[in-house]
C-alpha positions in Angstrom: 29.1 -12.2 -29.4 30.2 -12.6 -25.8 28.0 -14.1 -23.1 28.0 -10.8 -21.2 26.6 -8.9 -24.2 24.0 -11.6 -24.8 22.8 -11.4 -21.2 22.7 -7.6 -21.4 20.6 -7.7 -24.6 18.4 -10.5 -23.2 17.8 -8.7 -19.9 16.7 -5.5 -21.7 14.5 -7.6 -24.1 12.9 -9.4 -21.2 12.1 -6.2 -19.5 10.5 -4.8 -22.7 8.6 -8.1 -23.2 7.1 -8.1 -19.7 6.2 -4.4 -19.8 4.5 -4.7 -23.2 2.8 -8.0 -22.2 1.4 -6.4 -19.0 0.2 -3.3 -20.8 -1.5 -5.3 -23.5 -3.0 -7.8 -21.0 -4.4 -4.9 -19.0 -6.0 -3.4 -22.1 -7.5 -6.7 -23.2 -8.9 -7.3 -19.7 -11.1 -4.3 -20.1 -13.1 -5.9 -22.9 -16.7 -6.4 -21.7 -16.9 -10.2 -22.0 -13.8 -10.5 -19.8 -14.6 -7.6 -17.5 -18.2 -8.7 -16.7 -17.7 -12.3 -16.0 -15.7 -13.4 -12.9 -15.1 -16.9 -14.3 -13.8 -15.7 -17.7 -11.8 -13.0 -15.9 -10.1 -15.5 -13.6 -9.2 -17.8 -16.5 -8.0 -14.8 -18.5 -5.7 -13.6 -15.7 -4.2 -17.1 -15.3 -3.5 -17.5 -19.0 -2.2 -13.9 -19.4 0.0 -14.3 -16.3 1.6 -17.5 -17.4 1.5 -16.6 -21.2 4.6 -14.4 -21.2 6.8 -17.3 -20.3 6.4 -18.9 -23.8 7.9 -16.1 -25.8 10.6 -15.6 -23.0 11.9 -19.2 -23.1 13.7 -19.0 -26.5 15.2 -15.6 -25.4 16.5 -17.1 -22.2 17.9 -20.1 -24.1 19.7 -17.7 -26.5 21.0 -15.7 -23.5 22.5 -18.8 -21.9 24.1 -20.3 -25.0 27.8 -20.0 -25.4 29.6 -17.7 -27.8 29.3 -18.5 -31.5 32.8 -19.3 -32.8 33.5 -19.0 -36.5 34.7 -22.1 -38.3 
């Protein structure tokens, strides 16, 4: 697979990841324990805001790797 195709697939996957992550994070933020406490809410938003990076790192690594050549 060429690097251009990998980057295209990876870009679409990253857009989907961030969109789904944001929608799920907004839904979870409405739970009463998070919604009612400012301290828990602040901690939650920091964790949810940074948390999408962990699943994105392997995808970005895959996108930037070179083409796989058959032996």
